[in-house]
N, C-alpha and C positions, 0 to 999 in steps of 0.2 A: 695806725694801720696795722692790720693783722694779716699775715701770710701763712701761719701755721699754728696748730693747736696741739698741746700735750695734755693728756687726760690721765689722772690717777684712776684706778679702778674701784677698789673697795672704799665705800664712803661717798663716792661720786656717782657711779653707775649702779652699784648694788651694795647691800649690806648682808653678810652671810650668804644665804641662797636666795635672797629676795631682791628683785630688780627694783630700783628706786623709781618713783613716779616720774614719768617724763623722759627717762633715760633712753629708751629705745627710739622714741620719736625724735629726740634731740640728735642722736647719731644719724638717723635717717635724713634729717634736715641738713646736717652738715655735709653728708655725702652727696645729697642732691645738688648742693651748691659747690661741689667739688673742693671743699675746704680740706686741705691736708691735715690728717689727724694721726698722731702717734700715741700709744698707750704705755705709760710708765708705771711700774709697780715694784714695791719693795717686798711683796709677798714672798715668803721663803718657806712655806710649809708644803708647797706643791711645785713640781717642775713645770716648765713652760707649756708642755703638751697638755697637762691636766688643766692649766688655767684656760687654754684655748678651748678645750672641750667644755669646761664649765660655762664659758662665755657663749659658746654655741647653743648649749642647752637652754640658756636664758633668752636666746633670740638674737644675740649679737654676732654679726658676720665680720670677723677681724682676721686679717691676714697675719701669718706668723711673723713676717718681716716688720710689721707695724707694732709688734709688742716687744718692749724693752723691759727685761727683768734684771733684778739685782744679782740672782744666781748666775746668769749668763755673763754678766759683766765681771763677776768674780772669777768664773772659770777662765775667761779670756785673760784676766790679769795673772792668774796662777800660771797659765800656760806660757804667757809671754816672758815671765820672770823665772820660769823653770823651777817653781816652788812645789814642794810636796806637802799637802795639807793634813793637818789633824782637823777633822770635821766636827764641829759642835753645832749640828743642824738637825732638822726633823728627819726621821728615817726615810720618809717619802722623797726627800730631796737628794739623798746620797747617790742615786744613779746619775744625776746630772754631772757628777765629778768622776765618773768611772774611768775616764780616759787619762787621768792624771797619775803620775808616779805617787805612791803612797808610803814609801819606806822611810824617808828621812825625817819627815815631820818638822820642816823648817818654817811652817806657817800654821797659824791657828785661824780657822775660818768660823765665824760666828753668824748663824742665822737664827730664825725663830725655832729653837729646838723643842719648845713646849715642855713636855714632861722630861725630855732629855737634859734639861738644865738641872741635873742632880749635883750633889756636892762632889761626888767622885769625878764626874765629867768636867766640872768647872775646875777642880783641883788639878786634874791632868792637863788641862789647858794652861792653868797658871804655871805649872812646873815647866812646861815647854817654853812659855814666854820668858821665864827666869833664865832659861838656857840660851836665850837669844832668838827664839822664833819671832816671826813677824805677825802682828795681830791685824787681821782683816775682818771687816764687818760689812754685812750686806745692807747696812743702814744704821741709824741711831734713833729710830722712832721710839718714843717713850711708851705708847700704848696704841691699841687699835680697838675698833668696835666689832664684837661678834653679835650673834643673834640674841644672846642672853646678857649682853652688857659689855663694858670695857674690860680689856685684858692687857696684861703686860706684854710689851713687844721687846725687840732686841736691845734697845738702848740701855736699860738698867743693868743688864748682864755684861754688856760691853764696858760700861762705866765701872763695874765692879772689878773686871780684869785689868782695866787701865790703872785703877787705883792700886790694886794689890801688886801688880808687876812694875808699877811706875813706868808705864809706856803709853803710847798714843796709837789708837787704831787708825788704819787707813780705811776710810769709808768708800765703798764701791757702788752703792746704790744712791738714792736720794738722801741727803742734799748735795752730794758730790758734784761739782760743776761739770766734770767730764761725762757724767751720766746724762745730764740734761743736754749737753752739747752734742753728744753722739746722736740723740734723737733729732735735734735741730738740724744737724748736718744731713741726715737722711731725707729731710724735707727739701733742703736746698735753699734755705733762707737764713737770715741773720737772727741771733738770739733776741735782739730788740724787736723783731717782727713776729715773735712767737710768744704765745701766752700759755702758761702752765696753770692747770685747774686742779685743785686738790682740797681735801678736808683736813689736812695736817698743816697748821699754820707755819710750823718751823721747817719740816723737811720738804714739804711741797712748795709752799708759797714764798717763804723768806729765802729758802735755798735757791729757788728759781730767780728771785729778784737779785740775789747776790751774784748769780751766774750771768746776769745781764738780760734776763727774760722779763716779760711782764707776768703778773701773777694774779690769780683770782682764788679766794677762799670761799668755799660753799658752806652753807649752814646745814649740812647733812653729815652723816657718818659720825666721825669722832669729834666734830666741831662742838665747842662749848662756849656758852655766852661769854663774851669779852675777849675771845681769841683774836678778833680783828684789831683790838687795841695794840697788839704787838706789831702790827704792820706799819704803825706810825704814818699813815697816809700814803705809803708807797705802793700799795696794791689795793684791789677791790675786794669787797665781800658781798656776795650775792646769795639769794635764798637757795638755789638749787640748779641743776644742770640745765633746766629749761630756761631760767633767767640768764644763765651764762650763754646759752646758745643765741638767745635774742641779742645779747651784747656783741658776741662775736660776729654775727651776720651783719650787724650795723657797721662793724669796723673792718670787715674782710675786703681785701682788694687784691 
Protein backbone atom coordinates (compact mmCIF):
# COMPACT_ATOMS: atom_id res chain seq x y z
CA UNK A 1 0.00 0.00 0.00
CA UNK A 2 1.26 3.46 -0.96
CA UNK A 3 -0.13 6.69 0.53
CA UNK A 4 2.67 9.10 -0.39
CA UNK A 5 5.47 9.56 -2.92
CA UNK A 6 8.84 11.30 -2.65
CA UNK A 7 10.58 12.11 -5.93
CA UNK A 8 14.15 13.11 -6.59
CA UNK A 9 14.46 15.76 -9.30
CA UNK A 10 17.67 15.54 -11.32
CA UNK A 11 17.93 12.16 -13.00
CA UNK A 12 14.28 11.29 -12.38
CA UNK A 13 12.34 14.20 -13.91
CA UNK A 14 15.11 15.90 -15.86
CA UNK A 15 18.82 15.85 -16.69
CA UNK A 16 20.48 19.23 -17.05
CA UNK A 17 17.84 21.33 -18.81
CA UNK A 18 16.18 18.41 -20.59
CA UNK A 19 12.92 16.94 -19.32
CA UNK A 20 13.08 13.16 -19.27
CA UNK A 21 10.60 11.32 -21.44
CA UNK A 22 7.29 10.70 -19.68
CA UNK A 23 8.06 12.93 -16.69
CA UNK A 24 5.43 15.60 -17.29
CA UNK A 25 2.76 13.03 -18.07
CA UNK A 26 3.67 11.03 -14.98
CA UNK A 27 3.29 14.02 -12.64
CA UNK A 28 -0.03 14.83 -14.28
CA UNK A 29 -1.25 11.25 -13.78
CA UNK A 30 -0.28 11.28 -10.11
CA UNK A 31 -1.96 14.63 -9.62
CA UNK A 32 -5.15 13.46 -11.34
CA UNK A 33 -5.35 10.54 -8.91
CA UNK A 34 -4.69 12.87 -5.95
CA UNK A 35 -1.50 11.04 -4.99
CA UNK A 36 0.44 13.21 -2.48
CA UNK A 37 3.90 13.94 -3.93
CA UNK A 38 6.84 15.72 -2.36
CA UNK A 39 10.06 16.59 -4.19
CA UNK A 40 13.44 16.08 -2.52
CA UNK A 41 16.72 17.34 -3.87
CA UNK A 42 20.33 17.60 -2.73
CA UNK A 43 20.99 20.15 -5.48
CA UNK A 44 23.12 22.87 -3.90
CA UNK A 45 24.19 25.05 -6.81
CA UNK A 46 20.89 26.95 -6.85
CA UNK A 47 18.53 28.38 -4.20
CA UNK A 48 15.03 26.94 -3.88
CA UNK A 49 13.52 29.89 -5.78
CA UNK A 50 15.75 29.19 -8.80
CA UNK A 51 14.89 25.48 -8.71
CA UNK A 52 11.17 26.31 -8.71
CA UNK A 53 11.64 28.69 -11.66
CA UNK A 54 13.54 26.01 -13.58
CA UNK A 55 10.81 23.46 -12.93
CA UNK A 56 8.19 25.96 -14.06
CA UNK A 57 10.08 26.65 -17.31
CA UNK A 58 10.14 22.90 -17.93
CA UNK A 59 6.38 22.67 -17.48
CA UNK A 60 6.19 21.35 -13.91
CA UNK A 61 3.72 23.07 -11.59
CA UNK A 62 5.13 22.46 -8.10
CA UNK A 63 4.21 24.34 -4.94
CA UNK A 64 7.06 25.77 -2.87
CA UNK A 65 5.89 23.86 0.20
CA UNK A 66 6.19 20.56 -1.65
CA UNK A 67 9.89 21.08 -2.44
CA UNK A 68 12.38 19.94 0.20
CA UNK A 69 15.96 21.05 -0.38
CA UNK A 70 19.17 20.28 1.47
CA UNK A 71 20.13 23.99 1.77
CA UNK A 72 16.85 24.81 3.54
CA UNK A 73 17.36 21.87 5.91
CA UNK A 74 20.90 23.12 6.57
CA UNK A 75 19.75 26.70 7.22
CA UNK A 76 17.15 25.42 9.70
CA UNK A 77 19.79 23.34 11.51
CA UNK A 78 22.22 26.27 11.75
CA UNK A 79 19.48 28.56 13.02
CA UNK A 80 18.24 26.07 15.61
CA UNK A 81 21.78 25.46 16.91
CA UNK A 82 22.77 29.16 16.71
CA UNK A 83 25.80 28.28 14.59
CA UNK A 84 27.80 30.75 12.51
CA UNK A 85 28.88 29.12 9.22
CA UNK A 86 31.91 29.20 7.01
CA UNK A 87 30.29 28.51 3.65
CA UNK A 88 32.03 26.21 1.20
CA UNK A 89 29.19 26.46 -1.31
CA UNK A 90 28.40 27.72 -4.79
CA UNK A 91 28.23 31.56 -4.94
CA UNK A 92 24.63 31.37 -6.18
CA UNK A 93 23.65 29.65 -2.93
CA UNK A 94 25.18 32.10 -0.47
CA UNK A 95 22.06 34.34 -0.29
CA UNK A 96 20.15 31.37 1.18
CA UNK A 97 22.22 31.87 4.37
CA UNK A 98 22.11 35.67 4.55
CA UNK A 99 20.02 35.70 7.71
CA UNK A 100 22.61 33.92 9.82
CA UNK A 101 25.37 35.30 12.03
CA UNK A 102 28.64 34.97 10.12
CA UNK A 103 31.30 36.20 12.57
CA UNK A 104 32.28 33.22 14.78
CA UNK A 105 32.71 30.53 12.09
CA UNK A 106 31.90 27.62 14.41
CA UNK A 107 30.51 25.47 11.60
CA UNK A 108 31.79 24.51 8.15
CA UNK A 109 28.97 24.05 5.62
CA UNK A 110 29.78 22.08 2.48
CA UNK A 111 27.64 22.17 -0.65
CA UNK A 112 28.48 21.70 -4.32
CA UNK A 113 30.89 24.60 -4.59
CA UNK A 114 31.98 23.64 -8.12
CA UNK A 115 35.08 25.76 -8.92
CA UNK A 116 34.96 27.02 -5.34
CA UNK A 117 36.56 23.78 -4.20
CA UNK A 118 40.00 25.38 -4.43
CA UNK A 119 42.96 24.46 -2.23
CA UNK A 120 42.67 27.77 -0.39
CA UNK A 121 38.99 27.29 0.42
CA UNK A 122 39.40 23.65 1.41
CA UNK A 123 42.37 24.55 3.61
CA UNK A 124 40.42 27.34 5.32
CA UNK A 125 37.66 24.84 6.07
CA UNK A 126 40.21 22.32 7.34
CA UNK A 127 41.77 24.84 9.74
CA UNK A 128 38.39 25.74 11.21
CA UNK A 129 37.58 22.07 11.73
CA UNK A 130 40.91 21.59 13.50
CA UNK A 131 39.91 24.45 15.81
CA UNK A 132 36.69 22.65 16.72
CA UNK A 133 34.13 23.77 14.15
CA UNK A 134 31.28 21.39 13.30
CA UNK A 135 31.29 19.88 9.79
CA UNK A 136 27.89 20.05 8.09
CA UNK A 137 27.26 18.58 4.64
CA UNK A 138 24.21 19.03 2.43
CA UNK A 139 24.60 15.45 1.25
CA UNK A 140 27.30 12.89 0.56
CA UNK A 141 26.54 12.04 -3.07
CA UNK A 142 29.58 10.85 -4.97
CA UNK A 143 28.64 12.20 -8.41
CA UNK A 144 25.75 13.44 -10.52
CA UNK A 145 24.96 13.61 -14.22
CA UNK A 146 25.16 16.85 -16.16
CA UNK A 147 24.37 17.36 -19.84
CA UNK A 148 27.98 16.60 -20.81
CA UNK A 149 28.50 13.61 -18.48
CA UNK A 150 29.15 12.61 -14.88
CA UNK A 151 30.58 15.19 -12.47
CA UNK A 152 31.95 15.05 -8.93
CA UNK A 153 29.41 15.91 -6.24
CA UNK A 154 29.81 16.89 -2.58
CA UNK A 155 30.77 13.50 -1.17
CA UNK A 156 34.44 13.31 -2.23
CA UNK A 157 35.19 16.76 -0.76
CA UNK A 158 33.38 15.95 2.47
CA UNK A 159 35.35 12.72 2.73
CA UNK A 160 38.62 14.65 2.28
CA UNK A 161 37.76 17.05 5.12
CA UNK A 162 36.62 14.19 7.36
CA UNK A 163 39.90 12.37 6.77
CA UNK A 164 42.15 15.40 7.20
CA UNK A 165 40.46 16.73 10.34
CA UNK A 166 39.63 13.31 11.80
CA UNK A 167 35.97 14.23 12.17
CA UNK A 168 32.58 13.08 10.92
CA UNK A 169 30.17 15.25 8.98
CA UNK A 170 26.56 15.74 9.97
CA UNK A 171 24.57 15.06 6.79
CA UNK A 172 21.50 17.28 6.44
CA UNK A 173 20.19 16.28 3.01
CA UNK A 174 19.68 12.79 1.64
CA UNK A 175 20.38 10.14 2.97
CA UNK A 176 19.76 11.62 6.46
CA UNK A 177 16.64 9.95 7.92
CA UNK A 178 15.38 13.29 9.22
CA UNK A 179 15.31 14.73 5.70
CA UNK A 180 13.08 11.91 4.46
CA UNK A 181 10.91 11.98 7.58
CA UNK A 182 10.23 15.72 7.31
CA UNK A 183 8.77 15.19 3.84
CA UNK A 184 6.78 12.14 4.97
CA UNK A 185 5.38 14.07 7.94
CA UNK A 186 4.15 16.81 5.61
CA UNK A 187 2.08 14.21 3.76
CA UNK A 188 0.61 12.82 6.95
CA UNK A 189 1.35 9.14 6.47
CA UNK A 190 3.89 6.71 7.87
CA UNK A 191 7.35 6.06 6.35
CA UNK A 192 6.33 2.50 5.49
CA UNK A 193 3.44 3.83 3.38
CA UNK A 194 5.75 6.17 1.43
CA UNK A 195 7.99 5.36 -1.52
CA UNK A 196 11.13 7.31 -2.44
CA UNK A 197 12.10 7.35 -6.12
CA UNK A 198 15.62 8.27 -7.20
CA UNK A 199 18.54 7.63 -9.53
CA UNK A 200 21.18 7.47 -6.76
CA UNK A 201 21.15 3.98 -5.30
CA UNK A 202 22.90 5.01 -2.08
CA UNK A 203 21.57 8.44 -1.14
CA UNK A 204 18.09 8.12 -2.60
CA UNK A 205 17.07 4.49 -2.35
CA UNK A 206 19.21 2.78 0.28
CA UNK A 207 18.96 5.91 2.42
CA UNK A 208 15.18 5.80 2.18
CA UNK A 209 15.04 2.08 2.93
CA UNK A 210 17.19 2.57 6.03
CA UNK A 211 14.81 5.35 7.11
CA UNK A 212 11.88 2.92 6.94
CA UNK A 213 10.48 3.98 3.56
CA UNK A 214 9.99 1.93 0.43
CA UNK A 215 12.43 2.67 -2.40
CA UNK A 216 12.57 2.56 -6.19
CA UNK A 217 15.72 3.06 -8.27
CA UNK A 218 15.21 4.33 -11.83
CA UNK A 219 17.47 3.45 -14.74
CA UNK A 220 17.85 7.08 -15.76
CA UNK A 221 20.11 9.96 -14.70
CA UNK A 222 23.25 8.78 -12.92
CA UNK A 223 22.11 5.14 -12.82
CA UNK A 224 24.80 2.70 -13.93
CA UNK A 225 24.31 -0.93 -14.81
CA UNK A 226 24.57 -3.09 -11.70
CA UNK A 227 23.53 -0.38 -9.22
CA UNK A 228 20.43 -2.40 -8.38
CA UNK A 229 22.63 -5.22 -7.03
CA UNK A 230 23.38 -2.99 -4.03
CA UNK A 231 19.71 -3.13 -3.05
CA UNK A 232 20.02 -6.84 -2.24
CA UNK A 233 16.35 -7.38 -3.01
CA UNK A 234 15.15 -4.71 -0.56
CA UNK A 235 13.91 -2.26 -3.18
CA UNK A 236 12.74 -2.12 -6.77
CA UNK A 237 14.54 -1.03 -9.92
CA UNK A 238 12.35 0.21 -12.79
CA UNK A 239 13.19 1.70 -16.16
CA UNK A 240 11.90 5.25 -15.75
CA UNK A 241 9.38 7.55 -14.10
CA UNK A 242 6.60 6.26 -16.36
CA UNK A 243 7.11 2.69 -15.15
CA UNK A 244 7.30 3.96 -11.58
CA UNK A 245 4.00 5.80 -11.98
CA UNK A 246 2.32 2.64 -13.28
CA UNK A 247 3.55 0.79 -10.16
CA UNK A 248 2.49 3.54 -7.77
CA UNK A 249 -1.03 3.79 -9.17
CA UNK A 250 -1.45 0.04 -8.76
CA UNK A 251 -0.41 0.31 -5.10
CA UNK A 252 -2.02 3.63 -4.17
CA UNK A 253 -4.79 3.55 -1.62
